[in-house]
Backbone as CSV, one residue per row, in Angstrom:
resi,resn,N_x,N_y,N_z,CA_x,CA_y,CA_z,C_x,C_y,C_z
1,MET,139.365,103.114,158.499,138.366,102.290,159.273,137.293,101.621,158.391
2,SER,137.744,101.229,157.325,136.824,100.584,156.378,136.259,99.315,157.004
3,SER,134.874,99.083,156.819,134.253,97.914,157.435,134.088,96.799,156.362
4,ASN,134.505,97.015,155.224,134.346,96.090,154.073,132.909,95.880,153.721
5,LEU,132.094,96.855,154.155,130.699,96.844,153.764,130.433,98.113,152.909
6,PRO,129.591,97.939,151.970,129.158,99.135,151.205,128.551,100.236,152.154
7,LEU,128.786,101.541,151.985,128.374,102.530,152.884,127.149,103.264,152.357
8,ALA,126.188,103.448,153.241,124.953,104.185,152.937,124.790,105.275,153.910
9,LEU,124.490,106.464,153.392,124.159,107.578,154.191,122.661,107.957,154.183
10,VAL,122.064,108.002,155.382,120.610,108.358,155.321,120.544,109.623,156.108
11,THR,119.874,110.682,155.494,119.682,111.886,156.268,118.470,111.884,156.955
12,GLY,118.358,112.585,158.102,117.138,112.572,158.880,116.810,111.171,159.335
13,ALA,117.860,110.552,159.839,117.714,109.068,160.225,117.296,108.819,161.674
14,SER,117.006,109.784,162.453,116.878,109.570,163.856,115.401,109.121,164.216
15,ARG,114.445,109.142,163.318,113.144,108.736,163.626,112.367,108.528,162.323
16,GLY,111.130,107.975,162.506,110.232,107.840,161.407,110.683,106.999,160.195
17,ILE,110.428,107.503,159.010,110.754,106.814,157.815,112.297,106.689,157.732
18,GLY,113.033,107.714,158.089,114.449,107.704,158.021,115.058,106.631,158.865
19,ALA,114.540,106.427,160.121,114.983,105.315,160.992,114.744,103.989,160.398
20,SER,113.570,103.803,159.802,113.232,102.525,159.188,114.062,102.199,157.972
21,ILE,114.337,103.197,157.169,115.298,103.007,156.061,116.636,102.617,156.518
22,ALA,117.179,103.268,157.520,118.464,102.972,158.098,118.505,101.455,158.582
23,LEU,117.464,101.022,159.189,117.408,99.672,159.741,117.368,98.678,158.594
24,GLN,116.618,98.975,157.506,116.474,98.124,156.346,117.834,98.025,155.691
25,LEU,118.518,99.120,155.423,119.720,99.094,154.752,120.784,98.277,155.561
26,SER,120.722,98.388,156.874,121.638,97.594,157.709,121.371,96.133,157.501
27,LYS,120.141,95.717,157.508,119.767,94.342,157.218,120.264,93.815,155.895
28,ASP,120.310,94.746,154.888,120.716,94.492,153.509,122.190,94.442,153.370
29,GLY,122.989,94.702,154.462,124.309,94.571,154.398,125.154,95.815,154.277
30,PHE,124.577,96.977,154.508,125.222,98.252,154.396,125.769,98.676,155.773
31,HIS,126.924,99.325,155.808,127.322,100.141,156.885,126.675,101.501,156.837
32,VAL,125.866,101.756,157.765,124.862,102.892,157.698,125.431,104.093,158.456
33,ILE,125.488,105.296,157.796,125.785,106.505,158.552,124.533,107.208,158.768
34,LEU,124.202,107.408,160.029,122.982,108.076,160.456,123.121,109.595,160.644
35,ASN,122.569,110.320,159.704,122.635,111.765,159.930,121.475,112.186,160.689
36,TYR,121.702,113.227,161.526,120.639,113.858,162.302,121.062,115.375,162.480
37,SER,120.085,116.170,162.710,120.311,117.605,162.900,120.480,118.034,164.282
38,SER,119.528,117.559,165.165,119.629,118.021,166.578,119.332,116.863,167.600
39,ASN,118.641,115.841,167.223,118.256,114.912,168.238,119.259,113.695,168.217
40,GLU,120.330,113.925,168.962,121.387,112.907,169.078,120.820,111.646,169.833
41,ALA,120.055,111.839,170.834,119.553,110.710,171.650,118.768,109.797,170.848
42,LYS,117.904,110.260,169.937,117.105,109.406,169.038,117.910,108.741,168.055
43,ALA,118.982,109.473,167.527,119.889,108.863,166.568,120.691,107.689,167.269
44,ARG,121.058,107.844,168.547,121.775,106.819,169.159,120.857,105.585,169.343
45,GLU,119.594,105.823,169.544,118.677,104.684,169.731,118.623,103.888,168.447
46,VAL,118.591,104.529,167.318,118.598,103.769,166.029,119.935,103.061,165.877
47,GLN,121.014,103.712,166.211,122.352,103.031,166.099,122.307,101.808,166.953
48,ALA,121.785,101.913,168.098,121.774,100.686,169.060,121.019,99.590,168.484
49,ARG,119.859,99.951,167.888,118.996,98.828,167.287,119.739,98.145,166.167
50,ILE,120.477,98.928,165.351,121.234,98.432,164.178,122.333,97.436,164.773
51,ILE,123.088,97.901,165.763,124.173,97.124,166.301,123.548,95.817,166.940
52,GLN,122.490,95.980,167.545,121.781,94.820,168.239,121.304,93.713,167.282
53,GLN,120.999,94.191,166.021,120.678,93.180,164.982,121.941,92.775,164.148
54,GLY,123.100,93.168,164.622,124.348,92.647,164.027,124.910,93.545,162.925
55,GLY,124.398,94.703,162.855,124.871,95.635,161.769,125.844,96.618,162.298
56,LYS,126.321,97.522,161.424,127.241,98.640,161.723,126.669,99.948,161.349
57,ALA,126.778,100.874,162.305,126.235,102.154,162.103,127.125,103.200,162.871
58,ASP,127.233,104.423,162.328,127.840,105.498,162.937,127.071,106.728,162.773
59,LEU,127.171,107.712,163.693,126.447,108.970,163.656,127.217,110.044,162.939
60,CYS,126.446,110.908,162.304,127.095,112.073,161.618,126.077,113.269,161.786
61,GLN,126.442,114.179,162.554,125.482,115.312,162.770,125.811,116.522,161.831
62,PHE,124.823,116.887,161.119,124.956,118.127,160.224,123.659,118.576,159.808
63,ASP,123.560,119.818,159.509,122.243,120.458,158.973,122.334,120.370,157.441
64,VAL,121.510,119.632,156.809,121.567,119.515,155.351,121.398,120.727,154.605
65,ALA,120.798,121.837,155.324,120.571,123.054,154.643,121.858,123.963,154.686
66,ASN,122.911,123.451,155.281,124.168,124.241,155.405,125.184,123.545,154.438
67,PRO,125.428,124.179,153.196,126.237,123.542,152.216,127.691,123.322,152.707
68,ASP,128.199,124.174,153.543,129.550,123.968,154.080,129.641,122.732,154.946
69,GLN,128.634,122.649,155.853,128.588,121.434,156.664,128.445,120.172,155.910
70,VAL,127.647,120.153,154.856,127.403,119.072,154.092,128.669,118.614,153.428
71,ASP,129.433,119.522,152.815,130.691,119.145,152.078,131.680,118.611,153.139
72,GLU,131.797,119.329,154.258,132.757,118.914,155.193,132.540,117.583,155.781
73,LYS,131.242,117.258,156.133,130.923,115.967,156.703,130.984,114.759,155.738
74,LEU,130.570,115.052,154.488,130.643,113.958,153.495,132.112,113.630,153.212
75,ASP,132.884,114.639,153.184,134.370,114.437,153.007,134.966,113.670,154.164
76,TRP,134.430,114.033,155.409,134.919,113.265,156.601,134.500,111.792,156.518
77,VAL,133.264,111.520,156.029,132.732,110.127,155.891,133.718,109.325,155.040
78,ALA,133.952,109.931,153.866,134.773,109.193,152.834,136.185,108.865,153.311
79,LYS,136.805,109.895,154.100,138.124,109.664,154.622,138.185,108.835,155.838
80,THR,137.150,108.826,156.638,137.151,108.015,157.839,136.717,106.617,157.564
81,PHE,135.852,106.404,156.738,135.168,105.162,156.461,135.466,104.634,154.958
82,ASP,134.511,105.053,154.146,134.592,104.705,152.717,133.757,105.762,151.925
83,PRO,134.037,105.852,150.686,133.092,106.682,149.801,131.652,106.136,149.932
84,VAL,130.705,107.086,149.848,129.260,106.748,149.949,128.861,105.999,148.678
85,SER,128.308,104.830,148.940,127.677,104.012,147.815,126.248,104.278,147.593
86,VAL,125.568,104.629,148.641,124.092,104.939,148.616,123.776,106.147,149.466
87,LEU,123.039,107.057,148.867,122.603,108.308,149.619,121.084,108.285,149.554
88,VAL,120.525,108.402,150.777,119.076,108.517,150.894,118.815,109.910,151.460
89,ASN,118.201,110.790,150.661,117.782,112.150,151.075,116.506,112.100,151.637
90,ASN,116.435,111.908,152.914,115.091,111.728,153.701,114.756,112.971,154.524
91,ALA,115.815,113.732,154.976,115.575,114.754,155.929,114.461,115.830,155.331
92,GLY,113.605,116.249,156.100,112.574,117.155,155.553,111.758,117.712,156.678
93,ILE,111.121,118.873,156.450,110.224,119.504,157.403,109.047,119.984,156.611
94,THR,107.998,120.273,157.329,106.843,120.980,156.712,106.265,122.052,157.658
95,VAL,106.070,123.190,157.155,105.367,124.215,157.921,104.105,124.604,157.147
96,ASP,102.940,124.088,157.626,101.712,124.199,156.852,101.112,125.576,157.083
97,GLY,100.388,126.056,156.126,99.647,127.255,156.167,99.392,127.800,154.735
98,LEU,98.229,128.614,154.708,97.890,129.136,153.460,98.998,130.064,152.921
99,LEU,99.108,130.180,151.554,100.109,130.906,151.036,100.083,132.373,151.439
100,ILE,98.967,132.984,151.447,98.828,134.489,151.749,99.228,134.703,153.221
101,ARG,99.315,133.708,154.032,99.762,133.894,155.400,101.118,133.377,155.680
102,MET,101.795,132.908,154.736,103.061,132.298,154.896,104.159,133.313,155.257
103,LYS,104.921,132.999,156.222,106.039,133.851,156.622,107.247,133.515,155.694
104,ASN,107.981,134.581,155.444,109.204,134.389,154.561,110.116,133.331,155.235
105,ASP,110.339,133.471,156.505,111.252,132.487,157.214,110.817,131.083,157.084
106,ASP,109.519,130.801,157.147,109.007,129.484,157.032,109.090,128.967,155.594
107,LEU,108.950,129.821,154.622,109.165,129.430,153.231,110.629,129.131,152.964
108,ASP,111.421,129.991,153.481,112.869,129.788,153.185,113.443,128.516,153.824
109,ARG,112.959,128.245,155.081,113.443,127.122,155.860,112.954,125.792,155.137
110,THR,111.709,125.766,154.693,111.152,124.596,154.108,111.917,124.263,152.728
111,LEU,112.153,125.305,151.860,112.898,125.134,150.614,114.344,124.676,151.026
112,SER,114.932,125.312,151.986,116.358,125.087,152.285,116.510,123.605,152.710
113,VAL,115.716,123.123,153.604,115.841,121.761,154.116,115.317,120.757,153.049
114,ASP,114.147,120.878,152.566,113.467,119.863,151.763,114.052,119.752,150.296
115,LEU,114.401,120.906,149.779,114.912,120.908,148.330,116.426,121.196,148.367
116,LYS,116.882,122.326,148.824,118.237,122.671,148.726,119.144,121.685,149.497
117,GLY,118.678,121.238,150.620,119.417,120.221,151.423,119.715,119.014,150.610
118,ALA,118.622,118.508,149.913,118.868,117.310,149.044,119.791,117.525,147.922
119,ILE,119.727,118.706,147.314,120.720,119.187,146.299,122.123,119.167,146.805
120,TYR,122.364,119.832,147.914,123.713,119.858,148.515,124.263,118.476,148.751
121,CYS,123.485,117.581,149.380,123.948,116.280,149.709,124.113,115.405,148.405
122,THR,123.243,115.607,147.446,123.442,114.928,146.213,124.747,115.278,145.499
123,ARG,124.960,116.588,145.400,126.173,117.164,144.880,127.487,116.614,145.494
124,ALA,127.509,116.559,146.816,128.641,116.091,147.603,128.909,114.657,147.419
125,ALA,127.791,113.865,147.389,127.861,112.431,147.284,128.254,112.048,145.813
126,ALA,127.692,112.765,144.833,127.935,112.457,143.398,129.448,112.476,143.104
127,LYS,130.106,113.448,143.684,131.577,113.503,143.468,132.319,112.274,143.783
128,GLN,131.864,111.704,144.950,132.424,110.458,145.379,132.082,109.271,144.509
129,MET,130.828,109.214,144.126,130.260,108.124,143.378,130.753,108.101,141.931
130,MET,130.995,109.306,141.352,131.539,109.390,140.017,132.933,108.871,139.935
131,ARG,133.724,109.102,141.015,135.079,108.552,140.991,135.078,107.052,141.156
132,GLU,134.042,106.474,141.854,133.949,105.026,141.997,133.226,104.402,140.941
133,ARG,132.640,105.206,140.062,131.789,104.709,138.966,130.682,103.797,139.386
134,LYS,130.018,104.137,140.479,128.880,103.420,140.895,128.243,104.149,142.038
135,GLY,126.911,103.897,142.254,126.172,104.539,143.301,124.743,104.603,143.032
136,SER,123.977,104.750,144.137,122.513,104.948,144.021,122.007,106.122,144.936
137,ILE,121.416,107.009,144.355,120.867,108.210,145.120,119.376,108.073,145.084
138,ILE,118.770,108.116,146.353,117.287,107.961,146.468,116.732,109.097,147.140
139,GLN,115.926,109.847,146.523,115.283,111.045,147.089,113.969,110.696,147.681
140,ILE,113.605,111.044,148.958,112.334,110.888,149.505,111.569,112.116,149.272
141,SER,110.672,112.071,148.238,109.819,113.131,147.912,108.462,112.971,148.678
142,SER,107.343,113.218,147.973,106.058,113.024,148.585,104.913,113.008,147.502
143,VAL,103.871,112.315,147.727,102.744,112.382,146.856,102.225,113.778,146.736
144,ILE,102.458,114.600,147.747,102.087,116.077,147.682,102.782,116.787,146.585
145,GLY,104.073,116.385,146.298,104.797,116.948,145.231,104.200,116.647,143.899
146,GLU,103.360,115.548,143.788,102.739,115.217,142.508,101.338,115.762,142.383
147,THR,100.616,115.921,143.494,99.272,116.282,143.465,98.948,117.733,143.969
148,GLY,99.902,118.350,144.713,99.669,119.476,145.451,98.714,119.319,146.551
149,ASN,98.655,120.263,147.487,97.670,120.212,148.565,97.498,121.584,149.223
150,ALA,96.263,121.980,149.379,95.981,123.299,149.974,96.606,123.341,151.322
151,GLY,97.275,124.420,151.579,97.911,124.665,152.879,99.358,124.068,152.969
152,GLN,99.835,123.511,151.868,101.212,123.028,151.816,101.922,123.477,150.531
153,ALA,101.731,124.678,150.200,102.441,125.218,148.901,103.964,125.070,148.969
154,ALA,104.522,125.522,150.041,105.980,125.537,150.171,106.461,124.054,150.105
155,TYR,105.807,123.144,150.925,106.261,121.782,150.903,106.074,121.088,149.563
156,ALA,104.944,121.422,148.883,104.686,120.916,147.536,105.684,121.380,146.600
157,ALA,106.043,122.638,146.639,107.102,123.212,145.772,108.468,122.523,145.885
158,ALA,108.756,122.273,147.171,110.098,121.653,147.463,110.084,120.214,146.920
159,LYS,109.072,119.514,147.277,109.003,117.992,146.899,108.767,117.829,145.408
160,SER,108.060,118.778,144.726,107.974,118.668,143.298,109.347,119.040,142.619
161,GLY,109.933,120.077,143.134,111.235,120.488,142.677,112.262,119.362,142.659
162,LEU,112.156,118.518,143.719,113.101,117.403,143.876,112.966,116.409,142.747
163,ILE,111.726,116.284,142.224,111.476,115.386,141.103,112.260,115.849,139.809
164,GLY,112.046,117.097,139.468,112.731,117.641,138.330,114.244,117.728,138.515
165,PHE,114.697,117.963,139.670,116.157,117.915,139.940,116.671,116.566,139.763
166,SER,116.044,115.571,140.203,116.498,114.232,140.206,116.570,113.609,138.762
167,LYS,115.507,114.022,137.946,115.566,113.508,136.600,116.769,114.113,135.800
168,SER,117.044,115.435,136.021,118.173,116.032,135.396,119.534,115.419,135.821
169,VAL,119.579,115.201,137.187,120.896,114.585,137.645,121.006,113.205,137.162
170,ALA,119.921,112.434,137.073,120.027,111.066,136.535,120.609,111.012,135.111
171,LYS,120.282,112.043,134.390,120.837,112.043,133.001,122.296,112.520,133.060
172,GLU,122.689,113.356,134.002,124.155,113.768,134.095,125.047,112.713,134.593
173,LEU,124.521,111.829,135.539,125.405,110.872,136.130,125.299,109.432,135.606
174,GLY,124.318,109.228,134.703,124.148,107.867,134.153,125.381,107.223,133.478
175,SER,126.126,107.996,132.846,127.359,107.531,132.089,128.341,107.013,133.163
176,ARG,128.326,107.439,134.377,129.190,106.883,135.420,128.613,105.890,136.351
177,GLN,127.436,105.279,135.808,126.739,104.242,136.515,126.265,104.700,137.899
178,VAL,125.853,105.859,137.990,125.283,106.433,139.264,123.801,106.555,138.925
179,ARG,122.960,105.950,139.670,121.497,106.011,139.454,120.873,107.002,140.491
180,VAL,119.815,107.719,140.007,119.066,108.623,140.868,117.510,108.335,140.685
181,ASN,116.899,108.098,141.778,115.402,107.805,141.652,114.726,108.504,142.809
182,VAL,113.429,108.690,142.630,112.592,109.388,143.617,111.516,108.513,144.107
183,VAL,111.340,108.459,145.442,110.266,107.702,146.007,109.259,108.722,146.557
184,THR,107.959,108.555,146.251,106.940,109.474,146.731,105.934,108.829,147.620
185,PRO,106.178,108.847,148.921,105.178,108.271,149.859,103.909,108.946,149.897
186,GLY,102.826,108.250,150.111,101.533,108.834,150.449,101.406,109.022,151.919
187,PHE,100.306,108.610,152.467,100.017,108.770,153.942,100.635,107.525,154.613
188,ILE,101.681,107.826,155.391,102.338,106.768,156.050,102.272,106.999,157.580
189,THR,102.016,105.918,158.301,101.829,105.981,159.683,103.130,106.443,160.337
190,THR,103.092,107.709,160.940,104.310,108.214,161.551,103.672,109.108,162.739
191,ASP,104.629,109.832,163.365,104.164,110.708,164.514,103.102,111.727,163.961
192,MET,103.244,112.156,162.766,102.432,113.158,162.169,100.988,112.560,162.066
193,THR,100.883,111.395,161.440,99.561,110.850,161.195,98.907,110.321,162.506
194,GLN,99.681,110.020,163.502,99.130,109.571,164.727,98.431,110.784,165.510
195,ALA,98.824,112.030,165.122,98.223,113.139,165.707,96.864,113.600,165.025
196,LEU,96.522,112.918,164.021,95.237,113.156,163.373,94.102,112.717,164.073
197,THR,92.992,113.369,164.023,91.701,112.936,164.678,91.129,111.764,163.817
198,GLU,90.274,110.960,164.427,89.649,109.786,163.685,88.895,110.272,162.418
199,SER,88.207,111.443,162.596,87.424,111.920,161.435,88.424,112.357,160.307
200,GLN,89.545,112.952,160.667,90.561,113.278,159.625,91.169,112.049,159.006
201,LYS,91.438,111.071,159.786,91.970,109.829,159.155,90.916,109.163,158.251
202,GLU,89.686,109.166,158.652,88.662,108.640,157.836,88.511,109.280,156.451
203,ALA,88.652,110.665,156.519,88.550,111.422,155.375,89.719,111.148,154.339
204,ILE,90.869,110.997,154.949,92.084,110.686,154.149,91.925,109.320,153.508
205,LEU,91.463,108.367,154.386,91.449,106.943,153.859,90.383,106.818,152.702
206,ARG,89.449,107.672,152.612,88.497,107.626,151.552,89.184,108.004,150.173
207,THR,90.378,108.600,150.223,91.140,108.858,148.992,92.082,107.802,148.630
208,VAL,92.192,106.790,149.448,93.154,105.739,149.233,92.472,104.462,148.848
209,PRO,92.571,104.015,147.575,91.861,102.747,147.100,92.165,101.611,147.999
210,LEU,93.394,101.394,148.445,93.693,100.243,149.299,93.117,100.314,150.723
211,GLY,92.693,101.510,151.104,91.965,101.676,152.353,92.666,101.577,153.614
212,PHE,94.012,101.676,153.560,94.773,101.782,154.846,96.083,102.641,154.678
213,PHE,96.620,103.184,155.790,97.865,103.803,155.772,99.022,102.933,155.569
214,GLY,100.009,103.325,154.827,101.206,102.585,154.641,102.104,102.708,155.925
215,SER,103.122,101.873,156.024,104.058,102.016,157.204,105.398,102.494,156.639
216,ALA,106.176,102.926,157.687,107.543,103.303,157.310,108.357,102.136,156.742
217,GLU,108.071,100.966,157.194,108.758,99.735,156.712,108.361,99.524,155.240
218,ASP,107.182,99.889,154.766,106.840,99.818,153.395,107.713,100.639,152.462
219,VAL,107.950,101.879,153.047,108.889,102.768,152.265,110.309,102.245,152.248
220,ALA,110.703,101.804,153.458,112.067,101.261,153.584,112.321,100.039,152.615
221,SER,111.318,99.283,152.456,111.537,98.060,151.641,111.755,98.510,150.204
222,LEU,111.092,99.506,149.791,111.237,100.065,148.391,112.645,100.681,148.217
223,VAL,113.031,101.465,149.273,114.362,102.047,149.197,115.437,101.040,149.183
224,GLY,115.222,99.941,149.954,116.186,98.803,149.926,116.424,98.295,148.567
225,PHE,115.281,98.099,147.799,115.304,97.647,146.417,116.105,98.544,145.575
226,LEU,115.848,99.856,145.646,116.509,100.804,144.784,117.921,100.966,145.168
227,ALA,118.304,100.692,146.367,119.698,100.633,146.809,120.500,99.474,146.352
228,SER,119.817,98.443,145.869,120.446,97.181,145.510,120.761,96.928,144.069
229,PRO,121.554,96.053,143.692,121.875,95.752,142.294,120.567,95.238,141.573
230,ARG,119.564,94.809,142.276,118.391,94.330,141.684,117.713,95.396,140.847
231,SER,118.020,96.705,141.205,117.382,97.815,140.442,118.373,98.435,139.530
232,ARG,119.320,97.738,139.020,120.487,98.329,138.351,120.067,98.971,136.998
233,TYR,118.858,98.688,136.500,118.500,99.292,135.285,117.372,100.297,135.457
234,ILE,117.272,100.745,136.667,116.212,101.842,136.991,116.891,103.067,137.361
235,THR,116.663,104.161,136.637,117.116,105.528,137.019,116.251,106.543,136.463
236,GLY,116.200,107.683,137.151,115.405,108.806,136.684,113.852,108.582,136.898
237,GLN,113.532,107.611,137.749,112.154,107.231,137.898,111.528,107.829,139.158
238,VAL,110.217,108.108,139.118,109.437,108.464,140.287,108.466,107.359,140.665
239,ILE,108.722,106.750,141.807,107.989,105.576,142.193,107.124,105.868,143.362
240,GLY,105.772,105.836,143.148,104.859,106.162,144.198,104.540,104.940,145.119
241,ILE,104.402,105.298,146.400,104.035,104.244,147.362,102.973,104.889,148.210
242,ASN,101.698,104.743,147.658,100.633,105.605,148.237,99.265,104.881,148.338
243,GLY,99.271,103.544,148.188,98.007,102.860,148.268,97.052,103.103,147.044
244,GLY,97.550,103.769,146.106,96.671,104.083,144.924,96.059,105.476,144.980
245,MET,96.507,106.331,145.959,96.025,107.653,146.202,96.232,108.436,144.908
246,TYR,97.343,108.321,144.242,97.684,108.969,143.060,98.258,108.058,142.131
247,MET,97.728,107.928,140.837,98.146,107.012,139.856,98.691,107.715,138.621
């Protein structure tokens, strides 16, 4: 069932930044596989928007933190459609709280989804990309992985770990023309930031030289560039999109 389009898999694509990335990649000419963990209805809404704009998209449900599911589903994608050309590891969660009050289950789940999930997906996709001798893997980390943040120790550990992991894998896969880069968004307007009070927003904006929150589309535009041949000489890099919050 090849669509004669390069294939991009976006994890956590049912809403927010993941949905915007999926829409951007579709506009850029990719057949997009929309991964979701539980919210099929939202994933179908994103699929419908892509089809409405003339693109091609299919759904693929799996938990990125389950390595058996990851291997099974990525194998299914390759056999049903085409090998993965672009992987965007966007799926993530955060359970905030001070370290001394952190529950083991919350720590394990955060690391399993945000770090190990990206590792599992990267490993499975890399096998396909190495055979094809081409590919782009884009990790969605966070400015918190670069700066740290009180109350987000587990999230920061996972997002920082993603950076070291990606630099290592970029060196391993470079000879096969597979590129691996990391995007570190700052404060982006999403459901999470919408829940902030005005005073909280003002306090955050004082740390951002440009003076405004970024949009999910800003992140998607950068991902689209890294997925394209225009970035063919970029690998192993950490690219911030944070309004100058961290330089």
